[in-house]
C-alpha positions in Angstrom: -57.6 56.1 43.9 -55.2 54.2 46.0 -53.7 55.9 49.1 -50.3 55.5 47.5 -51.6 58.0 44.6 -53.1 60.2 46.9 -49.8 61.0 48.6 -48.2 61.6 45.2 -50.6 64.5 44.3 -50.8 67.2 46.8 -52.9 70.2 46.6 -50.9 73.4 46.8 -52.2 76.7 48.0 -53.6 78.8 45.3 -51.3 82.1 44.9 -52.4 85.4 44.4 -52.0 85.4 40.7 -54.2 82.2 40.4 -56.8 83.9 42.6 -56.7 87.0 40.1 -57.0 84.7 37.3 -60.1 83.4 38.4 -61.6 86.7 39.2 -60.5 87.9 35.6 -62.4 84.8 34.3 -65.4 85.7 35.8 -65.2 89.4 34.6 -64.4 88.0 31.2 -67.5 86.0 31.2 -69.6 88.9 32.2 -68.2 90.8 29.3 -69.0 88.0 26.9 -72.7 88.1 28.4 -72.9 91.6 28.0 -71.7 91.8 24.4 -74.3 89.1 23.6 -77.0 91.1 25.3 -75.9 94.2 23.4 -76.0 92.3 20.0 -79.3 90.8 20.5 -80.7 94.3 21.3 -79.1 96.1 18.3 -79.3 93.2 15.7 -82.6 94.4 14.6 -81.5 97.9 13.7 -77.9 97.2 12.7 -78.3 93.8 11.0 -76.0 90.7 10.3 -73.8 92.6 7.6 -72.9 95.5 10.0 -69.3 95.6 11.1 -70.7 96.4 14.6 -72.5 93.1 14.6 -69.3 91.3 13.5 -67.2 93.0 16.2 -69.6 92.2 18.9 -69.6 88.5 17.8 -65.8 88.6 17.8 -65.7 90.2 21.2 -67.9 87.6 22.6 -65.6 84.7 21.1 -62.5 86.6 22.5 -64.0 87.1 26.0 -65.2 83.3 26.1 -62.0 82.1 25.2 -60.1 84.4 27.4 -62.2 83.0 30.3 -61.3 79.4 29.4 -57.5 80.3 29.7 -58.0 82.1 32.8 -60.0 79.2 34.3 -57.4 76.8 33.3 -54.5 78.9 34.8 -56.6 79.5 38.2 -57.4 76.0 38.6 -53.9 74.5 37.9 -52.1 72.4 40.6 -48.8 74.2 40.3 -46.1 72.7 42.5 -44.0 74.8 44.8 -40.5 75.4 43.3 -38.9 76.5 46.7 -35.8 74.8 47.9 -36.3 73.0 51.3 -33.4 74.2 53.7 -32.3 71.2 55.8 
C-alpha cells in the first residue's frame, strides 16, 4: 500500500458493542460445536429421520451463520460519526 492510502484508512477503536459481538460469536461457535457433539452422540439411537436430529442440524447451521454475522460486525472498521468542534 502507498503511504497516501495508509492515511485514508484509519483504524478506529472498537466500541463495546463490537467487542460484545465478537464474544457472542465465540459463544455461538461453542453452541454449534456442542450441538454437533450431541448429534453425533445421539444419532445412533435417534436415526437421521427423527425430528430431533433435524433440529440439531438446523441449530448447528443457525449457530454457525450467527457467528459469521457477529464476526463481521465485530471486525468492521466503523468510522466515528462525531462532529469535530472547532
